[in-house]
C-alpha positions in Angstrom: -21.2 34.9 143.6 -18.1 34.6 146.6 -15.6 37.1 146.1 -13.1 37.9 148.8 -11.3 40.2 149.4 -8.0 38.5 150.7 -4.3 40.4 150.2 -5.1 44.0 150.6 -7.3 43.2 154.1 -5.5 40.0 155.7 -2.0 42.1 155.0 -3.2 44.9 157.9 -5.0 42.6 159.6 -2.0 40.7 160.2 0.2 43.9 160.7 -2.4 44.5 163.3 -1.2 40.9 164.6 1.5 41.5 165.2 2.2 44.6 167.2 -0.5 43.4 169.4 1.7 40.6 170.4 4.5 42.9 170.2 2.5 45.0 172.4 1.3 42.1 175.0 4.9 40.3 175.4 6.4 44.0 176.0 8.9 43.5 174.3 8.1 46.2 171.1 11.1 47.1 168.6 13.5 48.9 171.1 17.6 50.5 170.6 20.1 48.0 171.5 20.7 49.1 175.2 24.1 51.3 176.4 26.8 48.7 178.0 27.3 49.2 181.4 29.5 51.3 182.3 33.6 50.7 184.9 33.7 50.3 188.1 34.5 53.9 190.4 36.2 54.7 193.8 35.6 58.3 194.5 36.7 59.3 197.7 36.6 62.6 199.9 39.8 61.5 201.7 43.3 62.0 201.7 44.8 58.8 203.3 47.6 59.0 200.2 48.9 61.3 203.0 48.0 58.4 205.6 50.1 55.3 205.4 53.4 54.2 204.4 55.0 50.6 204.5 55.9 48.3 206.9 59.7 46.0 207.1 58.1 43.9 204.3 57.9 46.3 201.6 53.8 45.4 202.4 50.9 48.7 202.1 50.4 50.0 205.3 46.6 52.3 206.8 45.9 54.5 203.9 48.3 52.3 201.2 46.7 49.2 202.5 42.7 51.1 201.8 44.0 52.0 197.9 44.9 48.9 197.1 42.2 46.7 198.5 40.4 49.2 196.0 42.3 49.0 193.4 41.8 45.6 194.0 37.8 46.0 194.0 37.9 47.9 190.6 40.2 45.2 188.4 37.5 42.3 188.0 34.6 45.3 187.3 37.1 46.8 184.2 35.4 45.8 181.2 36.8 48.2 178.9 37.8 46.6 175.2 41.5 46.2 174.2 42.5 47.6 177.9 46.4 46.7 178.6 45.2 46.0 182.4 47.5 49.1 183.5 47.3 52.3 186.1 47.7 55.8 184.8 48.2 58.1 187.4 47.4 61.8 186.8 48.8 64.6 188.8 52.1 62.9 190.9 55.4 60.9 190.4 56.7 58.2 190.7 58.6 58.6 193.6 61.0 56.1 196.8 59.6 57.9 200.1 58.0 55.2 203.0 54.9 57.6 203.8 52.3 60.2 203.2 53.2 60.2 199.2 50.7 60.2 196.6 52.8 59.0 194.2 54.8 56.1 196.4 51.5 55.2 197.4 49.8 54.3 193.6 53.1 53.0 193.1 53.0 50.4 196.5 49.2 49.5 196.3 49.4 49.5 191.8 52.2 46.7 191.9 50.8 44.8 195.0 47.0 44.6 193.3 49.1 43.5 190.2 49.2 46.2 188.0 51.8 48.8 186.2 52.3 52.0 186.8 52.1 54.6 184.2 53.0 58.9 185.9 51.1 61.5 183.8 52.7 64.4 186.4 51.9 68.1 184.9 49.5 69.5 182.9 50.9 68.8 179.4 51.3 65.4 180.6 47.9 64.9 181.3 46.4 66.6 178.2 48.8 64.4 176.0 47.5 61.4 177.6 43.7 63.0 177.2 44.7 62.7 173.1 46.4 59.7 173.6 43.6 57.9 175.5 41.5 58.9 172.2 43.2 58.1 170.1 44.2 54.3 171.6 47.6 54.7 172.1 47.3 54.6 175.6 45.3 51.9 177.3 44.6 51.7 180.8 42.5 49.6 182.5 42.4 52.4 185.6 42.6 56.1 186.0 43.6 57.4 189.2 43.7 60.6 190.2 46.3 62.1 192.8 43.6 63.7 195.2 44.7 66.5 197.6 46.0 66.5 200.9 49.7 64.8 200.7 52.8 65.2 199.1 53.2 64.9 195.3 49.8 64.9 194.4 47.8 68.0 192.1 48.3 71.6 191.8 46.4 73.8 190.5 47.1 73.1 186.5 46.5 69.8 186.9 43.4 70.4 188.2 42.7 72.6 185.5 44.0 69.8 183.2 41.5 67.1 184.7 38.9 69.7 184.0 39.4 70.5 180.3 39.0 66.8 180.1 36.4 66.3 182.1 34.3 64.4 179.2 37.2 61.8 178.3 36.9 61.0 182.2 33.2 60.2 181.7 33.7 58.4 178.9 36.7 56.5 179.4 34.6 55.0 182.3 31.6 55.0 180.7 33.1 52.2 178.2 34.0 50.2 181.6 37.2 51.4 182.1 38.3 51.4 186.3 38.3 55.0 187.4 39.8 55.9 191.3 40.1 59.8 193.0 40.8 61.3 196.3 41.4 64.5 198.0 39.3 67.7 197.6 39.6 68.6 194.0 36.7 68.2 192.4 36.2 70.1 189.0 36.5 67.4 186.5 33.5 65.9 188.8 31.6 69.2 188.6 32.3 70.0 185.2 29.7 66.9 184.1 27.4 67.1 187.5 26.5 70.9 188.2 24.6 70.1 190.3 26.5 68.1 192.5 29.0 69.7 195.2 32.0 68.4 197.6 31.5 70.3 201.4 33.9 71.2 203.5 34.9 69.6 206.6 35.3 66.3 207.6 36.5 63.9 210.9 37.7 61.0 211.8 37.4 57.5 212.8 33.5 57.8 211.6 33.5 56.4 208.8 30.1 53.6 208.1 29.9 51.2 204.8 26.3 52.0 203.1 24.7 48.1 201.7 26.6 49.8 198.3 29.2 49.9 199.5 29.5 46.8 201.4 28.3 45.1 197.7 30.8 47.2 195.6 33.9 47.4 198.2 33.9 43.4 199.7 37.8 43.6 200.4 37.2 47.1 201.5 37.0 47.0 206.1 35.8 50.0 207.8 39.6 49.8 210.2 40.5 50.5 205.8 38.5 53.5 205.5 39.0 54.7 208.6 42.9 54.4 207.9 43.5 58.7 208.9 40.6 62.0 208.6 38.4 62.6 206.5 37.9 66.5 204.4 35.3 67.0 202.0 32.1 64.9 201.3 29.5 64.8 198.5 25.7 66.8 197.9 23.3 67.2 195.3 22.6 65.6 192.1 25.6 62.4 192.0 23.7 60.9 189.2 24.7 57.4 188.7 27.1 57.7 191.6 26.6 55.6 194.5 26.9 56.8 198.2 29.2 53.9 199.8 30.6 54.9 202.3 29.1 57.8 205.1 30.5 59.2 208.3 28.6 58.7 211.8 28.9 61.8 213.4 28.8 64.9 210.3 25.7 65.3 208.5 24.8 67.1 205.5 22.5 69.9 204.3 19.6 67.0 204.2 20.2 65.8 207.9 22.0 62.9 206.2 25.2 61.5 207.5 27.5 63.4 205.0 28.4 60.8 201.6 32.5 60.3 202.3 33.0 58.0 199.8 30.2 57.5 196.0 31.0 55.7 193.4 29.8 52.3 192.1 30.9 48.7 190.5 28.9 49.9 187.4 28.9 53.4 186.6 27.9 55.6 183.3 29.0 59.3 184.3 27.2 62.6 181.7 29.6 63.0 179.1 28.6 67.1 179.1 31.4 69.4 180.7 30.3 72.6 181.9 32.7 75.6 183.4 34.1 74.9 186.9 35.9 77.5 188.5 38.6 75.2 190.7 37.9 76.2 194.5 40.5 76.4 197.2 39.6 77.0 200.6 41.4 77.0 204.2 40.2 72.5 205.7 38.7 72.9 209.7 39.3 69.8 210.9 42.4 68.7 212.1 44.8 65.2 210.4 45.6 62.1 212.5 49.6 61.6 212.9 51.3 61.1 209.8 51.8 56.5 208.7 55.3 55.8 209.1 57.4 53.2 207.6 60.9 51.7 208.1 61.6 50.5 204.1 61.1 51.4 200.9 58.8 51.1 198.6 59.2 49.0 195.2 60.1 51.4 192.7 58.3 52.1 190.1 59.2 51.5 187.2 57.5 54.2 184.6 59.0 58.0 184.2 57.5 61.3 184.8 57.1 64.1 182.4 58.1 67.0 185.3 58.3 68.0 188.4 54.3 68.5 189.9 53.7 71.7 192.9 52.4 70.9 196.1 48.7 72.3 196.8 46.4 70.6 199.4 43.1 72.3 198.8 39.6 71.2 199.7 36.9 72.4 198.4 34.4 76.0 199.4 32.9 75.3 202.6 28.6 76.0 202.5 28.6 79.6 203.9 25.9 79.8 207.3 23.0 78.5 206.9 23.2 78.0 202.9 21.1 74.9 202.0 22.5 72.2 199.5 20.4 70.0 197.1 19.6 66.5 199.0 21.1 63.4 197.6 18.9 61.8 194.7 19.4 58.1 194.6 20.8 57.3 191.2 18.8 55.8 188.0 20.1 52.4 187.7 18.7 51.3 184.9 17.4 48.4 186.2 14.3 47.0 186.4 10.6 45.7 184.1 11.3 47.4 180.7 7.7 49.5 180.3 4.8 49.6 177.9 6.5 51.5 174.3 4.1 54.5 173.8 5.7 55.1 170.2 4.5 51.4 169.1 0.8 51.3 170.6 -0.2 55.0 169.4 0.5 53.6 165.9 -1.1 50.8 166.7 -4.0 52.2 167.5 -3.5 54.9 164.4 -3.3 51.8 162.6 -6.7 50.4 163.7 -9.0 53.5 162.8 -7.7 53.6 159.7 -8.2 50.1 158.8 -12.7 50.5 160.5 -12.8 53.1 158.4 -11.1 52.3 155.1 -12.2 48.6 154.7 -15.1 45.8 156.1 -13.0 43.9 158.6 -14.5 40.4 157.5 -12.6 37.8 155.8 -14.6 37.2 152.9 -17.4 39.6 151.9 -20.7 38.3 150.5 -21.3 39.7 146.6 -24.1 38.8 144.0 -23.2 39.3 140.9 
């Protein structure tokens, strides 16, 4: 008599077949991919210091660069629930027509269509990040004043930013925009301890990389060369791309120095290591400051305290020292790879079936 052993055997065979289909199709079960990060522009510039306004209150030179950079960041912000504002960290509002970080972002931000809220002083910066975590503060963009102009970061503000480095990374990773200037990058090195910013810079020698052209389509070569720059970046930059390089300064590996880094969709590590505040004296000679004839529109937000000006640059590389070369960032793109764990499971399942069952749909047995 013919007897079939259909249920256990066919169920096992169906499982193996399903796994095989998944492996062949390249679509094994996998965790949902993380959302894309936000737009980032990090510069070794002090273009806050080399700009102003014309007779009509329109940004000039370095301030025009800031406006156009913000305009490039804006459409790539994807952070849910943002109110469209810029959180200016390390500056107070100002009516200055030249060379003032708070005035620069006030004029540039307004021209780019954003309200600007100022958080000046370490206590205000710490409170901002507390409010950001609770959802009370809802900016679209964080702007960090940097160094080199008046009304910018002091040492206590720099330390507060470093203490909140993980919160900065979390904001960017959730789709928020970030722009920063200058040489005070303790917060960045807290996230990327194998990166560094090195003194010193030059002027009129910057050019866009292909990544820079793609990320900053509204910014011109004239804009990025509106004033001298004061440090460049080396080492492991993680997911940050090199947007602008120098044609006259080389890094430790004889590559054109990376002066502006970032990207349209950046994910930063959220781990934080302790990095001391670095100070040094720049060796480059600043270009003449821009002049202007009219007063920019007064920003509507108020500051919490007056700042202490700190014009500082990153520690220069000692003679003969060698820094790690710039590594090509991981973009997270490309075809999916095969799932090794799923393949192993399928092979083990097949081996078990071969050992414990007869791989035939029906077995012949005489009664």
